[in-house]
N, C-alpha and C positions, 0 to 999 in steps of 0.2 A: 425443214419439211416434216422432219420426224418430231413428233410430239414428245419432248424430253420429258414428262411426268410419267411416260410408260418407262419400264425397265428395258434394256437393251436386248434382253433375251424376247421381249413382246414383239418389239420391232424386227428382231432377226426372223421371228416366223413370219411376219408381214411382208418381208423384204421381196419375195419372189413373185407376189401378186400386185405389188405397189403400184406398179406401172400401168396397171388396168386402168386407173382413172384416168380420164382423158387429160387433166391439167397436171398430172403426176408423170406420166411417160413421155407427153407431147408427141404420141404417135401419129396421130392425125394431123397431116400438113397443115391443115387450116388452124388447128390450134395451135402448132408450132409457131407458124407464121405470126399469130396473134401475140403471144409471148415475146417472141423475138423483137416485134416492133415496139412493144411497152419497153422492153428491157433496153433498147437503145436510147429511149426518151430518159431513163432513169440513171443510166452510167455515163461517165465522162466520154466525151467523142474521142480522145487519144486514148490509147492504150494505158490501163490502169492497175494497179494491184486491188484485186478484188477477193474478199474472203467470203465464201458462201458458208453459212452456220446452218447446221441441222438440214444438209444438203439431199436428204433422201438418197435415190438413186443416181443424182447428179446431173438431172434434166436442166435446170437453171445454169448450173455452173458450165455444162456443155455449150450453151448458147452464148455465155459470156466469153468462154475460150476460143469460140468460132469468130467471136467480134474482135478478137485481138487482144483480149485483156489477160493479165498474168494470173491466174485463177488459183487459190486454194479452197479447197472444200472439207468440210468436216462433218461427221456424224458420231452420234453416241454408238450407233448400231455397227458392229463389225460387219454384217451381212450387208447392210446398206451402203457401206463404206466399200466394200469388195464390189458390188455391183456398180458403184460410182467409179471406181476405179478402171472397171471394164469399159464403162460408157466413154470415159475420158481418155483411153488409152492413146488414141491417135493426137493427144495435144500435150503442151508441156505442164498441164495442170498437176498440182499435187494433191493427195486425198489422206486426210489424216483422221484418227478415231479419238474423239474427245467429246466433252461436255460443252454444248453450245453456251452455256451460261458461264463458263470459266474457260474459254479457249486457250489452249496451250501454245500462244503464239506470242510475240513480243508487243508491249504496247507501241502505239504510234507507227505501225509498220504496213497500214493498207489505206488506199485511198477511198475504199468502198467497203463497207459491211454490209451484205445482202443475206436477208433473212426471211424465210416464207413460212407461214404457220407454225410459230414457234413460241413468240413471246406470250402469247395470250395464256399458254400452258404452265408457264413458269411462277414459281411461288413467290417472288419480288421482282416484278417487272422493272420497277424504279430502278433497283439497284443494277439488275442487269442492263438495262439502257446505259448507266452510266459506265459499266465495264465496257460495254461496246463502243460508246464514244470515245474510250479511252485508247481503242485501238486503232481509231483512224489519225492521219496526219493533219496537221492544219489545214483547213480548207476543203477536208474530206467530208463523206456524207454515210449515213444510214439509209439503206433502202430495205423497208418493212413492209411486206405483203401481209395482211392480216383480215380478220373479218369477224362477224358475228353470224354464225352460220344456222340455219334452221329456223323457221318462224315459230312453229309450236314449242319447242322446247330449245331455245337460242343458247348457243355456248359459244365463247370466244372472247372479243376485245371489240367495243365499238370505236368508231375514228375518234370520237370525243375524248373518250376516255386515254386513247393513246397520245392525243396531242396534250393533254394535261400531263401525262407522266414526262413527255418531251420538254416541256415548258422549261423546266430547271437546266436544261442543257444550252439555254440561251440563244440559240439560232432559229432560223426560220424553220417551220414544218408545213409542206405542201402536202396535202391529202387529194388523191385521185380516186374517184368513185370507180369500181371496175364491174360492179354487178351488172350493168347495162350492155355489156360486151359479151354476148353469148359465144363467140368465138374463142374466148379464154377457157372457158369451161366446158366446151363441147355440146352446150345444152343452155335453154333460159333458165335463169336463176331469179329468184324474188327476195333472196336475204342481202345482208349488208357485206360487201368485199370492196376491198381498197387497198391502195398504195400510200404509205407515207414515206416522203423524202426527207431526212431530217438532215440539217447541217448543223453541227454544233458549232457554237461559237469559239474561236480560238481561247486555247487556255493559256494562262501566263503560268510560266513555269514558277514552282513553287520557291521561295525565297530559302536559301541554305540557312540552315541554323545548327549550332553545335552547344553543346555543354563547355562551360569554361570552369577548370578545374584550378586550385591553388595549391602550391608543394612548397615546403619548408625544407630547406636544407640547413639544419642547424649545425654549425660547425663548433667543435673544441679541440683546437690544435690541427691535429691531422686527421680527425674523426669526424664522421658524420652520423646524427642520430637516426635510427631506422625504427618502424612499428612493424610488429608482426600482425596482419589482418587476421579477423576471426568472427566469424558469425555473421558476415555482412552479404553472402552469397557472391561475391566477386573476389577472387585472388586471396580467398581464405588460406591460411597457413603460409602465405609468401611475406617478405619484407617489402616495405614501401616507406617513402618519407611521410610524414605527416602531412595531410592533405584534405581537400574536401571540394565540394561545389562552391561556386560565386551564388550569392544570393541576389533576388531581385533586387535593384536600385544599388547594389553594393560596387564600390572599386575594387580593382583587383588587390590593392595594398592592404585596404582594410579589411578585405575578406580574408587575407593572409592572417591579418594580426587577430582575428575573430577566432579562425580555426587553430592557431598556436594556443590561445587561451582555452579553448574548448577542449581541445585533444589531449595537451600534454601540460596544461597550466602554466604556461611560459607567458608572461606579459612582455609585449614588444613595444617599443616605440617606433613611430614612422621613420626615425632617423637611423634606427638599427638595422631594418631591412632593406635589401637592395634587390632589384629584379636581375637574375643572371642567365635566365635563358626562356625563350619561349617556343613552343613546341606544339604542332598539330599532329596528333596522334589519332591512328584508326585501329579499332580492335579487328580481330579475327574474323568477327561477324558483321563488319563494314559500319559500325558504330564509331563516329568520329567526335572529337573533342579537341578543345585548345588548353593547353596546360602552361600555366605561368609560374616558373620555379624561382623561388626568393631563397637569398642565403641570408643568415644571420649568425653572429659570432656568441656563443656561450663563454661569456667572460668569468675568470676567477672571482668567486664569491657570489655568483648567480645561484638562485635556488636551481636545485636538480629539476629536470622534467620529469613528471610524474604521468600514469596510465589515467586520465580523466574519463576515459570511455571503455572500461574492461568488457563491455559487452561486443565491442567492435575490434578490441586490440588485446592480444594475448601477451605481448611481450614489448617492452622498450629497451634499446640498447644502443651503444656506441660501437661503431664499425670502421675500421681504416679506410679512408678513402683509396688508398693504393693496395688495398687487399679487400674488397668487397666480397660479401657472401655470395654465393651462387643462387640460392634460394630465393630470389627477389622477383618482383614485378617487371618484365622486361623492359618497359618505356621507361620505369623509373633508372632501371640499371642504366640504359641507354642516355637517358638526361645527365646523370651524374656523370658518366663518361665525357659526355659533351663539354660540361661545365668544366671539367678537369683541363679539357684539350683547348678551353678558351673560346668555345662556340656560344653564339648567343642566340642562334635561330636553327630549328631543328624540325626536320619533317621525320616521323616514325609511323609508318604505315605497313600493318601486319597484312599479310596474305591470308585467304581462306586455309583453314588446316594449320595454321601456326599456333603454338602454345602461348599464353599470356605471361608464362613463366619465362624467365630468362634462361637460356639454354648455351652452356659453353660450347663453342664451336658451330653454334647454330646459325641460321641465315641473320645478317646484320641488316636490320630493315631503317637504321638512322642515316639520314641523309642531310648534312649540313648545308644551309641556304646561304652562307656566306663563309669566306676563309677567316680563320683567326686573325687577329690584329697584329701587332708588333711582337718580337720576342721579348721574354723577360728572364730573370733569374728564378732559379727554384727556392721556394721558401724553406725548404728543408734542407738541401745539401749546398746552397748557394751557386751550384754550376748553371750554365745556361740551359734552359729548358728546351727540349727537343722539338716540342710544338709551339707554336705563336700563342699569345692570349689576347683575347679582347678585354680583358679585365685589367690591363695595365695601372690605371689610375684608380683601381677600386679598392676600397677598404676591406674587401671581402675575397681578395685574390687566392684561389686555391692552391694548395700544394701540388707540384707536378711530378714529383720524383716518384718514380714507378718501382723502386727498389727500397 
């Protein structure tokens, strides 16, 4: 009910006199009954969760609450919200202060979004309609009371314009003309006034997609090759296995061979590389990816790896598997530790606030998805390994000695 093109201070100044308009305050019993009757036809017959945006002093929100609905009312103006809170004090309704165009409420949490005399004043009404449609549950509805007021210098939004904006939502739009019902306005009117009930089409959940990474564990005896990231904008200064994103149309093994050639100048045959770990990783900001870790042996006489991407890497070096450095990317460290323990499938899901760097003694986000397979002998000391390995038959069985 509050025009959101005005600053909250403007509406704060108008709040005390806002209910003087018959259709705002609904003080006249005849006007109040007329709006209550219309509202019953627009809202579900059973109790529903109703969000009243731009609620003004809460007159429609009160009618909805009195009809048994669970109401959340919102207005940008603190004074309007204060008056609405007082008007609704005898009901379970809650009142929020916020922008109707970007309501601070979870998506898909209401059965009805009710808005009166707001949409016409917003700078991008089409985008706002999409936002509001996202607030309703499947089968929910938008109830918009709008108009094009004054015949000499009209302002507002015609019903045809609103119907066009609502068409991309995919559901039916029912427009009900209201100008002929003088009881709603407390007087005769001759401009355009209407209600539109919009039922957005059910939205298919977006398919989940994730980046696919490939990572190379290049092994030399009991050492692994690591690269120090630099100038990439992600994890710069930390050590990580040579890695990269899979390209369109590329299988994971081919992508690994390409990345090895591009990053460290190593030419690998398909028979040299073996998939040793698949990991789903989630960064602290929630971004997720799938990492395929491949192992390959650096054999005596093989050319030494070289830094082919100095703009992205400041150092290449060999580190002992049993004594990995601490300044590593956390999920790479977790992957190597899991590989050494014989795990093939791993979740590594950061929580918000985690660092992307490995922290000794920090939270362990690694969750194996299957136990290691059978036990084996250590390739360093020949003793039985304390953990079992899923790589028993592998040509690339890792050392397991921790000392």
